N, C-alpha and C positions, 0 to 999 in steps of 0.2 A: 886113619891113614897109616900105612905100614912104615915102620921106622927101620932104617938101615942099621944093621948091627954095628955097634961102636960109635954111632952118630950121637952127638950130644944135643940135648934140648937147649934152646935158648932160654935165658932167664925169663923173658916174657911168656914164653910157652909154658914153662913150669908154673909161673904165677897163675895163669889162666886155668891150667889143669887143677891146681890146688883150689882155685875159686869154684870151679865146677864141682869138685868133690865136696867142698864146704856146704853146698846147698843141701846135701843129705842130712846135715845136722840141724837145719831149720832155725838158725840163730841169726836174726837180722843184724845184730851188732857185729858179729864176726864177718858177715857178708859186706857190710858197709865199710869195714876196716880195709878192704881191698881197694877202695876208691881214693882218689886225691880229694882234698878238702872241697874243691869245686867240681868234683866229678859229676858226670851226667849219665843217666840211664834213660834211654829212649826205647821203651817197650812199644814198638811201632803202632799198635792199635790205639795208643793213648798219647797224651802230651809228654814231652821230655820232663824229667825230674832232675834237679841239680842241687848240689850241696848235701853234705852228710846228714843234716837234720831232716831234710825233705826225703832223702833216700831211705833213711831209717823208718820214717812214717809210711812211705810207699811200700817198701819191701815187707816191712812188718805187717802191714795191712793185708797184703794179698797172700802171705803165707800163714796167716792166723788160723785159717780153717784147714790147712794141709796137715795130714797125719804122717805123711811120708813123701819123699821125692828122691829119685835117683836119676841122674842125667848120664846117658850113654853118649860118649864121643864117637861119632861116625867118621868124621874127617876133621883134621886140624891143620891149618897152614899158618906159619909164623914167619914174618919178614920184618926185621927191625922192630919198630914200635906198633906194628899191626899184627893182630892175631885174629884169625877167622875160624869159627868152629861150627860145623854141622852137628846137631845133636838130636837125640830122641829123649825128651824129658818124660819120665814115667812118674806120675804123681797120684797120690790118693788125696782126694778132696772130700772130707767126710767119709762116706761109704762108697764113693764113686772113684773109679780108676780113669785117669786121663793119660793117654800116650800121645804126646804132642811133638811132632817134628818141628825143629827150630833151627835158625841160622843166626849166629851172633857175630858181630864185628866189634873188636875191642881196639881202642886207641890207647896206648900205654904212655905213661910219663913217669920217669924215675921210679920204676918198679910198682906203680899203682895204675889202676884203671882211670883214665881221664874221661873217656867216652865209651859207652857200651850201647850199641844199637842191636836190638833183637827183633827178628822177623819170624812171624808164624801166622797161621790161619786161625783167626779168632773163632770162625765157624766150627772148626774141629774141636776147640776147647769147649765152647758152649754146648755143642751137640753131645759131647761125652758126658757133661754134667746133667743133661736133660734125660739121658737114657736110663 
């Protein structure tokens, strides 16, 4: 989304931009630190995961075989405690490349992610790995 020159980013927008950038470092501990203690990640094709210990296991588990990921922000809207991001996640899983269009909605609380719901087509992900 185009930014108007001189317009300031909200604190929540900045936090989510930092979170998205952090994914490229593939550090589950760093990623989980962005969540509240009772934070929830609902990766829509799967059941929601809540609490930092469970988030660490879940995120650590699915990035374990990633060798690289870079998330491109296509559009970002922030209003109060809600941040919405349309992304293209470019990931290397083993020797396979996966370009996955995603849409994430973040509910923020006191500078942390309280709830993150992420929407994408699982078929696109699976097909890319099978090719």
